[in-house]
VMD Tcl script that draws the C-alpha trace (Angstrom):
set ca {
  {168.97 90.04 131.28}
  {170.28 86.94 133.04}
  {169.85 83.73 131.15}
  {169.25 80.49 133.07}
  {171.67 77.68 132.34}
  {170.77 74.92 129.93}
  {170.09 71.56 131.49}
  {170.27 68.01 130.23}
  {167.66 67.25 127.61}
  {167.33 70.89 126.63}
  {164.71 71.63 129.35}
  {164.72 73.55 132.62}
  {164.93 71.70 135.86}
  {162.52 72.35 138.70}
  {164.93 74.87 140.24}
  {165.64 76.65 136.96}
  {162.51 78.57 135.90}
  {162.65 80.80 132.83}
  {163.59 84.44 133.24}
  {160.48 86.50 132.45}
  {162.00 89.94 133.01}
  {160.71 92.28 130.35}
  {157.92 89.88 129.36}
  {160.08 87.60 127.22}
  {160.80 83.94 127.97}
  {164.18 82.62 126.85}
  {164.89 78.90 126.63}
  {167.82 76.63 125.80}
  {166.61 73.84 123.51}
  {169.35 71.58 122.18}
  {171.88 74.28 123.11}
  {170.02 76.88 121.00}
  {168.61 80.00 122.68}
  {164.98 80.56 121.60}
  {162.91 83.67 122.15}
  {159.38 82.41 122.90}
  {157.82 85.47 121.29}
  {159.44 84.47 117.99}
  {157.60 81.14 117.96}
  {154.50 82.87 116.56}
  {155.23 84.24 113.09}
  {153.22 86.56 110.82}
  {152.73 83.57 108.49}
  {150.60 81.96 111.22}
  {148.02 84.73 110.75}
  {148.17 85.61 107.02}
  {144.81 87.33 107.15}
  {145.78 89.99 109.66}
  {144.39 93.33 108.46}
  {142.40 91.69 105.63}
  {138.68 91.05 105.23}
  {136.75 88.20 103.61}
  {133.07 88.24 102.67}
  {131.37 84.87 102.31}
  {128.46 84.62 99.87}
  {126.46 81.40 99.60}
  {124.75 80.72 96.29}
  {122.50 77.63 96.68}
  {121.69 77.34 92.99}
  {121.41 73.75 91.77}
  {119.29 73.84 88.64}
  {122.26 74.50 86.36}
  {122.68 70.73 86.77}
  {120.00 68.08 87.19}
  {121.08 66.38 90.44}
  {119.55 67.29 93.78}
  {121.91 68.06 96.64}
  {124.35 70.56 95.12}
  {122.20 73.46 96.36}
  {123.08 72.51 99.96}
  {126.80 72.92 99.32}
  {127.07 76.29 101.14}
  {125.47 74.82 104.25}
  {127.82 71.80 104.19}
  {130.87 74.08 104.08}
  {129.58 76.08 107.04}
  {128.93 72.87 108.97}
  {132.67 72.16 108.51}
  {133.31 75.40 110.47}
  {134.43 77.43 107.48}
  {133.89 80.83 109.11}
  {135.64 80.03 112.38}
  {138.62 78.43 110.65}
  {139.12 81.42 108.35}
  {138.97 83.73 111.37}
  {141.73 81.67 113.01}
  {144.01 82.76 110.15}
  {143.54 86.37 111.26}
  {140.93 87.44 108.72}
  {137.95 89.59 109.58}
  {135.06 87.46 108.30}
  {131.71 88.79 107.17}
  {129.14 86.12 106.26}
  {126.46 87.51 104.01}
  {124.43 84.30 104.26}
  {122.86 82.62 101.24}
  {121.21 84.40 98.34}
  {117.53 83.67 97.87}
  {117.26 81.42 94.82}
  {113.77 80.46 93.69}
  {113.44 76.94 92.27}
  {111.84 77.05 88.78}
  {108.96 74.71 87.96}
  {110.00 73.78 84.41}
  {113.12 73.85 82.26}
  {111.65 76.39 79.84}
  {111.49 76.74 76.09}
  {115.11 75.75 75.44}
  {114.93 72.48 77.37}
  {117.64 70.19 76.03}
  {119.73 73.12 74.80}
  {119.97 75.48 77.81}
  {117.78 74.33 80.66}
  {116.39 77.02 82.98}
  {118.11 79.68 80.87}
  {116.14 82.69 82.09}
  {116.30 81.60 85.72}
  {120.07 81.03 85.64}
  {120.59 84.31 83.82}
  {118.52 86.26 86.37}
  {120.35 84.64 89.29}
  {123.74 85.40 87.73}
  {122.81 89.06 87.30}
  {122.15 89.23 91.04}
  {125.34 87.35 91.87}
  {127.38 89.79 89.78}
  {125.97 92.75 91.70}
  {126.63 91.11 95.08}
  {130.23 90.22 94.19}
  {130.98 93.65 92.81}
  {129.60 95.22 96.01}
  {131.91 93.04 98.08}
  {134.91 94.20 96.08}
  {133.80 97.83 96.34}
  {133.92 97.34 100.12}
  {137.59 96.31 99.91}
  {136.91 92.69 100.80}
  {137.85 89.39 99.18}
  {134.78 87.59 97.79}
  {134.52 83.93 98.82}
  {131.64 82.38 96.87}
  {130.14 79.04 97.89}
  {128.15 77.09 95.30}
  {125.92 75.70 94.12}
  {126.67 74.36 90.69}
  {129.25 75.86 88.36}
  {126.77 77.94 86.41}
  {127.09 80.53 89.21}
  {130.56 81.39 87.89}
  {128.88 83.30 85.06}
  {127.69 85.76 87.70}
  {130.58 85.68 90.17}
  {133.31 86.23 87.57}
  {131.15 88.87 85.89}
  {131.07 90.76 89.19}
  {134.86 90.74 89.54}
  {135.30 91.61 85.88}
  {132.88 94.54 86.24}
  {134.91 95.86 89.17}
  {138.11 95.65 87.09}
  {136.45 97.14 84.03}
  {135.48 100.29 85.93}
  {139.16 100.71 86.72}
  {140.37 99.95 83.19}
  {141.99 96.72 84.32}
  {141.83 93.21 82.90}
  {141.04 90.05 84.85}
  {142.81 86.69 84.73}
  {141.35 83.33 85.68}
  {142.42 79.91 86.96}
  {139.64 77.37 86.47}
  {139.91 73.98 88.19}
  {137.61 71.36 86.73}
  {137.47 67.85 85.32}
  {135.41 69.26 82.44}
  {136.07 72.17 80.10}
  {132.70 73.88 80.86}
  {132.89 75.40 77.38}
  {129.79 74.01 75.74}
  {127.14 76.22 74.16}
  {123.45 75.51 73.45}
  {124.59 74.29 70.02}
  {127.17 71.81 71.31}
  {125.86 70.67 74.69}
  {124.98 66.97 75.00}
  {122.79 67.60 78.09}
  {121.43 71.15 78.06}
  {122.79 71.73 81.58}
  {124.16 75.23 81.95}
  {126.78 74.18 84.49}
  {128.63 72.86 81.41}
  {128.61 76.29 79.72}
  {129.93 78.98 82.13}
  {133.47 79.38 80.80}
  {132.34 79.73 77.19}
  {129.76 82.34 78.28}
  {132.42 84.34 80.12}
  {134.58 84.24 76.98}
  {131.68 85.61 74.94}
  {130.18 82.46 73.37}
  {126.76 80.96 73.81}
  {123.27 82.14 74.74}
  {123.04 85.96 74.82}
  {121.22 85.79 78.17}
  {124.38 84.27 79.67}
  {127.01 86.05 77.60}
  {125.63 89.50 78.40}
  {125.25 89.15 82.17}
  {126.30 92.44 83.82}
  {125.75 94.27 80.55}
  {129.00 93.61 78.67}
  {130.95 90.84 76.96}
  {133.34 89.19 76.98}
  {134.36 89.14 80.64}
  {137.69 87.47 80.00}
  {140.40 87.18 77.36}
  {141.61 83.62 76.64}
  {145.25 84.70 76.89}
  {144.76 85.48 80.58}
  {142.99 82.21 81.40}
  {144.29 78.80 82.50}
  {142.29 75.63 82.99}
  {143.64 72.95 85.35}
  {142.62 69.31 85.80}
  {140.67 68.60 82.58}
  {140.11 64.95 81.65}
  {136.58 64.78 80.19}
  {136.13 67.18 77.28}
  {133.38 67.12 74.65}
  {134.14 67.42 70.93}
  {132.57 70.85 70.55}
  {134.64 72.07 73.49}
  {137.84 70.72 71.95}
  {137.19 72.70 68.81}
  {136.58 75.91 70.77}
  {139.70 75.42 72.90}
  {141.84 74.96 69.81}
  {140.24 77.92 68.06}
  {140.83 80.25 71.03}
  {144.29 78.91 71.87}
  {143.41 78.85 75.57}
  {145.86 77.05 77.83}
  {144.59 73.78 79.30}
  {146.66 71.81 81.81}
  {145.08 68.37 81.43}
  {145.68 65.52 83.82}
  {148.01 64.01 81.22}
  {150.26 67.07 81.37}
  {150.06 67.22 85.17}
  {151.09 63.55 85.32}
  {154.05 64.16 83.04}
  {155.33 67.54 84.27}
  {154.14 67.59 87.85}
  {151.69 69.92 89.58}
  {154.32 72.42 90.67}
  {155.51 73.22 87.14}
  {151.97 73.34 85.76}
  {150.79 75.70 88.49}
  {153.76 78.00 88.04}
  {152.81 78.36 84.38}
  {149.08 78.71 85.09}
  {149.68 81.44 87.65}
  {152.02 83.18 85.23}
  {149.32 83.21 82.56}
  {146.60 84.55 84.88}
  {148.96 87.12 86.37}
  {149.48 88.80 83.00}
  {146.11 90.48 83.49}
  {146.55 93.92 85.00}
  {143.94 93.46 87.74}
  {144.93 90.06 89.15}
  {142.91 86.88 88.75}
  {139.92 84.95 90.04}
  {140.04 81.28 91.07}
  {137.07 78.96 90.71}
  {137.33 75.38 91.92}
  {134.92 72.61 90.94}
  {135.41 69.71 93.36}
  {135.16 67.23 90.48}
  {138.69 68.36 89.62}
  {139.67 66.17 92.57}
  {140.01 62.42 92.40}
  {136.71 60.75 93.50}
  {138.64 58.79 96.12}
  {139.30 62.05 97.96}
  {136.11 63.88 97.01}
  {133.14 61.54 96.52}
  {130.53 64.26 96.96}
  {130.10 65.43 93.38}
  {127.50 64.56 90.75}
  {130.00 64.65 87.89}
  {132.77 62.33 89.08}
  {135.59 61.42 86.71}
  {138.32 59.00 87.72}
  {141.95 60.06 87.71}
  {141.71 63.56 89.18}
  {143.92 65.74 91.32}
  {145.19 64.10 94.48}
  {144.74 65.61 97.92}
  {148.30 66.93 97.96}
  {148.28 68.16 94.35}
  {145.20 70.25 95.12}
  {146.74 71.70 98.28}
  {149.97 72.45 96.46}
  {148.00 74.36 93.84}
  {146.29 76.46 96.51}
  {149.55 77.05 98.37}
  {151.26 78.27 95.20}
  {148.36 80.61 94.47}
  {148.55 82.27 97.87}
  {152.35 82.52 97.70}
  {152.19 84.19 94.29}
  {149.60 86.76 95.37}
  {147.19 88.39 92.96}
  {144.04 86.35 93.73}
  {141.00 88.65 93.70}
  {138.22 86.15 94.41}
  {137.81 82.49 95.27}
  {134.87 80.23 94.49}
  {134.18 76.57 95.26}
  {131.32 74.70 93.58}
  {129.58 71.40 92.91}
  {129.71 69.87 96.41}
  {126.73 67.52 96.39}
  {125.69 66.65 99.93}
  {123.35 63.86 98.76}
  {126.33 62.00 97.34}
  {128.97 62.90 99.92}
  {130.19 60.58 102.67}
  {130.18 62.06 106.20}
  {130.67 65.58 104.76}
  {134.11 64.51 103.55}
  {134.11 66.56 100.37}
  {132.91 69.68 102.16}
  {135.63 69.21 104.77}
  {138.24 68.95 102.04}
  {136.71 72.02 100.39}
  {137.23 74.02 103.59}
  {140.83 72.79 103.82}
  {141.52 73.96 100.26}
  {139.95 77.34 100.95}
  {142.22 77.75 103.98}
  {145.28 76.89 101.87}
  {144.21 79.42 99.23}
  {143.90 82.01 102.00}
  {147.41 81.42 103.28}
  {147.37 78.54 105.73}
  {150.76 76.78 105.75}
  {152.07 73.49 107.05}
  {154.93 75.25 108.83}
}
mol new
graphics top color blue
foreach p $ca { graphics top sphere $p radius 0.5 }
foreach p [lrange $ca 0 end-1] q [lrange $ca 1 end] { graphics top cylinder $p $q radius 0.2 }
display resetview
């Protein structure tokens, strides 16, 4: 094939069009010959040949603040589906689960509010998530408050259990989420999901999906903690579970902490789930949460964490929770949530 001469500035002149013989354009740019077909790389479409199923869970009564139940809608308004499809994924949106709002907190008000209602919803979530995995698709769960993780992680764990595999976990959160009805200061179940998955707490939560525990502490890593209750501290120390607090992230850097967290979760034979509470982020970047704590992950630290997860491989499900639209500013937190999902699914800067 003849190659047109390079011209000043690295561009073709009006009388020097590119040679398109064979369907390939060749250019001289700064004296370097570039094949135009090579400008689009497989990394630009990391989802090619892969499928994602989106499941909205508008459950908000695991906390006491209105607005978190509209989180799935806010993420879709930020064009979540279309932007995932642009990465090459085949996207199936299952819509939102039907969640009935209870009229009262029930008999254990103050210890485990709406216990039976949360338990029933989590049983349904577990079935839906397991069905997604049985279909060979990646579950992407949109909350809702963090109590839904009792069901979503149970669904992934059930799938692994049927195959005699173990499940790892990376849990992003400002809080430990390891209270029980005996230690909780509020009675809100969104502060109890991790302890329930580890086999501690109310039987109606611990035994979702018919078995317990769902996880082993040695395969779990918690990232971003900075507001931990005394009862949770005692459980963390007793279990020896690895927590990467903001103090450690400040000292060691996010890259080193994520390398270790991914290594811990990857020891499980079946891969790992990721669940991301937006209150792990600094309120300056993510104001739309009802449980804000100053001094959280920066915008770039959060993206780096997601980028490292996708580069490592092994993620079996992704969940984002606690986006409160009533507290958000111009859907800013939901927009950031979509950006983090895209990074976790393989979107790169270059």
